[in-house]
C-alpha positions in Angstrom: 112.0 105.1 94.1 109.9 105.5 90.8 106.4 104.3 90.6 105.8 102.4 87.4 102.3 101.1 86.6 101.5 98.3 84.3 98.0 99.8 83.7 97.2 103.6 83.5 94.0 104.0 85.4 93.6 107.8 84.8 95.2 110.4 82.7 95.4 114.2 81.9 96.0 115.4 78.4 97.3 118.7 77.6 96.3 119.3 74.1 97.7 122.1 71.7 98.5 124.6 74.5 99.9 128.0 73.3 100.3 131.2 74.9 101.1 134.6 73.0 101.3 138.0 74.5 101.0 140.6 71.5 103.7 139.4 69.2 105.7 137.5 71.7 105.2 133.9 71.7 105.7 132.3 75.1 105.2 128.7 74.0 103.1 127.1 71.2 101.7 123.6 70.2 102.3 121.8 73.5 101.0 118.3 73.7 101.7 115.7 76.3 99.9 113.2 78.7 100.3 112.8 82.5 99.4 109.5 83.8 98.1 108.9 87.4 100.8 107.4 89.8 103.5 109.0 87.9 105.9 112.0 88.5 106.7 114.0 85.4 109.5 116.5 85.6 109.3 119.7 83.3 112.8 121.0 82.5 114.3 123.7 80.2 116.2 126.9 80.2 115.2 130.1 81.9 112.4 131.7 79.8 111.4 128.5 78.2 107.7 129.0 79.5 107.6 126.5 82.3 105.9 128.5 84.9 103.5 130.0 82.4 102.6 126.5 81.2 101.7 125.5 84.9 99.6 128.6 85.3 97.8 128.1 81.9 96.9 124.4 83.1 95.5 126.1 86.3 93.5 128.5 84.1 95.2 131.8 85.4 96.8 132.7 82.1 94.9 133.1 78.9 95.8 130.5 76.5 94.7 128.2 73.6 94.3 124.6 73.8 92.3 122.1 75.9 93.0 120.2 79.1 91.2 116.8 79.1 91.1 114.5 82.2 89.9 110.9 82.1 89.2 108.9 85.4 89.7 105.0 85.7 86.6 104.3 83.8 87.4 106.6 81.0 85.0 109.2 81.9 85.7 112.8 81.0 85.8 114.9 84.0 87.1 118.3 85.4 90.2 117.2 87.4 90.9 118.6 90.9 94.3 120.4 90.7 96.7 121.3 93.5 99.4 123.8 93.2 102.5 124.6 95.1 104.2 127.9 94.1 108.0 128.5 94.1 107.7 130.8 97.1 105.2 132.2 99.4 105.4 136.1 100.3 104.1 136.9 103.8 105.5 139.0 106.7 107.9 137.0 108.5 107.4 138.9 111.6 103.6 138.1 111.7 102.5 135.6 114.7 100.6 133.6 112.0 100.8 130.0 112.7 100.7 127.0 110.3 97.2 126.4 111.8 96.2 129.7 111.1 97.3 129.5 107.4 95.3 126.4 106.8 92.2 127.6 108.6 92.2 130.7 106.5 92.7 128.7 103.3 90.4 125.8 103.8 87.3 127.5 105.2 85.1 130.2 103.5 83.2 131.2 106.9 85.0 133.0 109.6 87.3 130.5 111.3 85.7 131.1 114.7 82.5 129.5 113.6 84.1 126.1 113.4 85.0 124.1 116.5 88.6 124.2 117.2 89.1 120.5 117.3 87.5 120.1 113.8 89.9 122.5 112.3 93.0 121.0 114.2 92.1 117.5 113.1 91.7 118.3 109.5 95.0 120.3 109.3 96.9 117.5 111.5 95.6 115.0 108.8 96.9 117.0 105.9 100.3 117.7 107.7 100.9 113.9 108.4 100.8 113.3 104.7 103.9 115.2 104.4 105.5 114.2 107.8 105.0 117.7 109.3 102.3 117.5 112.0 104.8 118.6 114.4 104.8 122.0 112.8 101.0 122.8 113.3 101.6 125.4 115.9 105.0 126.7 114.4 105.0 130.3 113.4 105.4 130.8 109.5 108.2 133.1 109.9 110.1 130.4 112.1 110.0 127.8 109.4 112.9 126.7 107.2 112.6 126.9 103.3 112.2 123.2 103.2 109.6 123.2 106.1 107.5 125.9 104.4 107.4 124.1 101.1 106.3 121.0 102.8 103.5 123.0 104.5 102.4 124.5 101.1 102.4 120.9 99.7 100.2 119.7 102.5 97.8 122.6 101.8 97.7 121.7 98.2 96.7 118.1 99.1 93.1 119.4 100.5 91.2 118.5 98.6 93.3 115.5 97.3 93.9 116.5 93.8 93.9 114.4 90.6 96.8 116.5 89.3 99.4 118.2 91.3 101.5 121.1 90.0 104.8 121.9 91.7 106.5 125.2 90.4 110.3 124.7 91.4 109.2 123.7 94.9 112.7 123.4 96.3 114.3 126.3 95.0 116.5 127.7 97.7 116.0 124.7 99.8 119.1 122.7 101.2 120.0 119.3 99.8 118.5 117.5 102.7 115.2 119.4 102.4 115.3 118.9 98.7 115.8 115.1 99.0 112.9 114.9 101.5 110.5 116.9 99.3 111.2 114.7 96.2 110.7 111.4 98.2 107.4 112.8 99.5 106.3 113.7 96.0 107.3 110.2 94.8 105.4 108.6 97.8 102.3 110.7 97.1 102.3 109.4 93.5 102.3 105.7 94.5 99.9 106.0 97.6 97.4 108.4 96.3 97.8 107.6 92.6 97.9 111.2 91.4 99.8 112.5 88.5 102.5 115.2 89.4 103.9 117.8 87.1 107.0 119.3 88.7 109.4 122.1 87.3 113.0 121.4 88.3 116.5 122.5 87.5 118.0 119.7 89.6 118.7 117.2 87.0 120.2 114.7 89.7 116.9 114.6 91.5 115.0 114.3 88.3 117.0 111.3 87.1 116.2 109.7 90.5 112.6 110.2 90.9 111.0 111.2 87.5 109.0 108.6 85.6 108.8 111.1 82.6 110.7 114.0 81.5 109.6 116.9 79.3 112.1 119.2 77.8 110.5 122.6 77.0 111.9 125.6 75.2 108.9 127.6 73.6 107.9 124.2 72.4 108.4 120.5 73.6 111.7 119.5 72.2 111.7 116.1 74.0 109.7 113.7 76.0 110.6 110.5 77.6 112.6 108.8 80.3 115.2 110.9 82.2 117.9 108.8 80.3 116.2 109.3 77.0 116.0 113.1 77.4 119.2 113.7 79.1 121.1 111.9 76.4 119.2 113.5 73.4 120.7 115.9 70.8 118.0 118.4 71.8 119.1 118.4 75.5 122.9 118.8 74.5 122.1 121.8 72.1 120.2 123.5 75.2 123.1 123.0 77.6 125.7 124.1 75.0 123.7 127.4 74.5 123.5 127.9 78.4 127.2 127.3 79.0 128.6 129.2 75.9 
């Protein structure tokens, strides 16, 4: 269920973002606001610049523009940003477990310097947020696509972010796994009061769960509710081009 706040307690402003590689403009003049407690879906055709925009927000791609985050008191801070990629490349035959993955990502010291209970308790807490604590000892290669994405989601929640970026997190996941993931994302918005920006091609799930939808194709064409964006002339033009 969508989470609507009467009062926005915090917000992230993406201001005048542009990315250009040589003469090629990936996107330009991108401006929008992400409110805490809301899930925003980023949609658009292939090549629209969606994934590059997320990587720009992360600071991984050279870009123009500013990212401004304001907390509940209106104080300007640097936000904690979590990120879930579309896929994770790893050796599926490796004995690496979910616990091993978390231990390697969450500690900067050698894992064996920490008490096993300390690591296990911390990982269990993170997995519980996404209803996946039963997978803690599962080998990564034995996870389904949906289970792996939930693991990556749990990993992105430590430390708990102000802004969570999800880059097509359910691409290749079956319908049941997709539904579970979207429900988890909506619940995280409500319970943890974070802002989520999610790239998606599944318009039915977007319509069901998104509080705000951004239509991007090199620049922002439309921002609004799912109904407003889906019924817009800009949306119709995009889909006519795709189907022609």
